[in-house]
C-alpha positions in Angstrom: 155.5 88.2 42.3 153.1 85.9 44.7 152.1 82.4 43.0 149.2 81.1 44.9 146.5 83.1 47.5 145.5 81.2 50.8 142.2 82.0 52.2 140.2 82.2 55.4 136.5 80.6 54.5 134.4 82.5 57.7 134.3 85.6 57.2 136.8 86.1 55.0 135.8 83.7 51.4 132.5 83.0 52.4 129.5 85.2 54.5 128.2 82.3 56.9 127.2 84.3 59.5 123.7 84.8 59.1 123.3 81.0 58.7 124.8 81.0 62.0 122.8 83.0 63.6 119.5 82.1 62.3 120.3 78.9 64.1 121.2 80.2 66.9 118.3 82.0 67.1 116.6 78.4 66.1 117.7 76.8 69.4 117.6 79.5 71.6 113.9 79.5 71.2 113.9 75.5 71.1 115.2 75.9 74.5 113.4 78.6 76.0 116.5 80.4 76.5 116.9 84.2 75.4 117.9 85.1 71.9 122.1 86.9 71.6 122.1 89.8 69.4 122.6 89.3 65.8 126.8 91.8 66.3 127.0 89.2 68.9 126.5 85.8 67.1 128.5 87.3 64.5 131.6 88.3 66.1 132.1 84.1 67.4 131.7 82.7 64.1 135.1 82.8 63.8 135.5 81.4 67.1 134.4 77.7 66.3 131.5 75.7 67.6 131.9 75.8 71.9 132.1 79.6 71.4 128.6 79.9 69.3 126.9 77.4 71.9 128.3 79.5 74.6 125.4 81.8 73.6 123.2 80.8 74.3 124.7 79.2 77.9 126.6 82.3 79.1 126.7 80.9 82.4 129.0 77.5 81.6 132.0 76.9 80.6 133.2 75.3 77.5 134.1 72.0 78.4 130.4 71.7 81.0 128.7 68.2 79.7 125.4 70.3 78.7 127.1 73.0 76.7 129.1 70.1 74.9 125.6 68.4 74.3 124.5 70.9 72.4 127.4 71.9 71.1 126.4 68.5 68.7 123.1 69.2 68.1 124.1 72.9 66.5 126.8 71.1 64.7 124.3 68.9 63.6 121.4 71.4 62.8 124.6 73.2 60.8 125.3 70.2 58.3 121.9 70.0 57.3 121.7 74.3 56.3 125.6 75.1 55.7 124.1 77.1 52.9 121.0 78.0 53.1 121.9 82.1 53.5 125.6 81.4 53.1 127.4 83.3 50.1 130.7 84.3 49.2 131.6 87.8 49.5 129.7 90.8 47.2 132.6 90.9 44.5 134.6 87.8 45.3 133.5 85.3 42.5 135.4 88.5 40.2 138.6 88.1 42.1 138.3 83.9 42.0 138.1 84.6 38.5 140.9 87.2 37.7 143.1 84.5 39.7 142.7 81.4 37.5 142.8 83.5 34.8 145.6 84.4 35.8 147.2 80.4 36.8 147.5 81.6 40.1 146.3 78.9 42.5 143.8 79.6 45.3 143.2 77.7 47.7 141.2 77.8 51.9 143.1 77.3 55.5 140.6 76.9 58.3 139.7 75.7 61.3 136.0 74.5 60.5 135.9 70.4 60.3 136.6 69.2 56.8 133.0 67.6 56.5 131.1 71.1 57.7 133.8 73.1 55.0 133.6 70.1 52.1 129.8 70.5 52.4 130.1 73.9 52.2 132.2 73.5 49.3 129.7 71.5 46.9 127.1 73.9 47.7 128.7 77.2 46.7 130.2 74.8 43.2 133.8 75.5 44.4 135.4 71.8 45.2 136.6 71.4 42.3 137.9 74.6 41.7 140.1 74.6 45.0 143.6 74.2 44.3 144.5 72.7 48.7 142.1 73.1 51.2 143.8 72.0 55.0 141.6 71.2 57.8 142.2 71.0 61.3 141.9 66.7 61.1 145.5 67.4 58.1 147.3 69.0 60.8 149.0 68.0 64.9 148.6 72.5 65.4 146.2 74.6 64.3 146.2 78.6 63.1 147.6 80.2 64.6 150.6 77.5 64.5 152.0 77.8 60.8 151.8 74.2 60.7 148.3 74.4 57.8 150.0 77.1 56.0 153.8 74.9 55.5 151.1 71.8 54.6 148.8 74.3 52.1 152.1 75.0 50.8 153.6 71.8 50.2 150.2 70.4 48.7 150.6 73.3 45.8 154.7 72.5 45.7 155.2 76.2 46.8 157.4 78.5 49.1 155.4 79.6 52.3 157.3 83.3 50.9 155.1 82.6 47.5 151.7 83.2 49.0 149.6 85.7 50.6 147.3 84.4 53.0 144.0 86.7 53.8 142.1 86.3 56.9 139.8 88.0 59.0 140.8 86.9 62.7 144.3 87.6 64.5 145.4 84.1 64.5 144.7 84.2 60.3 147.3 86.7 60.3 149.8 84.8 63.1 150.0 81.9 61.0 150.1 83.5 58.0 153.6 85.3 59.3 154.6 82.4 61.2 154.6 81.1 57.9 156.5 84.1 56.2 153.5 84.6 53.7 152.1 88.2 53.2 149.1 89.0 55.1 145.7 90.1 54.0 143.7 91.2 57.3 139.7 91.5 55.7 139.2 94.1 57.7 135.3 93.5 56.4 135.7 89.7 58.2 133.8 89.1 61.5 135.8 90.9 63.5 137.1 90.1 67.1 135.1 93.9 68.9 137.6 93.9 71.6 140.1 93.8 69.0 138.4 96.4 65.8 139.9 99.7 67.2 143.9 98.4 66.7 143.7 96.5 63.8 147.2 97.8 63.3 148.7 95.8 66.0 147.7 92.3 64.8 150.7 93.0 62.5 149.3 92.2 58.5 151.2 93.3 56.3 147.9 95.0 54.5 144.8 95.6 55.4 141.7 95.6 53.1 138.0 97.1 54.6 136.1 95.4 51.2 136.7 93.0 48.9 137.0 95.7 46.1 140.2 96.4 48.1 141.7 92.8 48.1 140.9 92.3 44.9 143.3 95.7 43.9 146.0 94.4 46.5 146.2 90.9 45.5 146.1 91.9 41.2 149.5 93.9 42.2 151.2 91.3 44.3 150.8 88.6 41.3 151.3 91.1 38.7 
């Protein structure tokens, strides 16, 4: 029986894409740049701010000074508009309520910066419900390294083998597997386009297509 559940944030627990899409579109209009397709923006959400801004300047590499300048601009705008259209994926609130009713702690392990993550959780009123939060600032090595997973487990006073990790990116599954957690691939999330066709190759223990399936699978693992 598993004793805790950890989630990736963007594309797994929270559907944040609409805010990213709106902000990238806004920045493109400000700069007179071509506006990327919404699907292209959504696919980059899990890749971080540099990848998002590279959609605005696809001709620049990730270390270019211009790209880095607009990366900070993007982050500044996002901080002010972090929860405009963002919400939990449909069915996620009942899942969290089920975990809390069963006294199963849940938490978040994300590569999103802590100041943005905390603001998002505060806006969604999840900050006091989340039992553990691990962000890049808390570790030397981020996902797919298992260090953040072990830190979350230690914070919960649990063995990593007692924990489920849910994510929508190969690095999520790799991090969970590297820490000997039970891994669930959230195939409803922001999957990398070049890796959608062979989800079994990701190595997840379980694959779910929606939150309802996730709810059922987690319920099995904690009972």
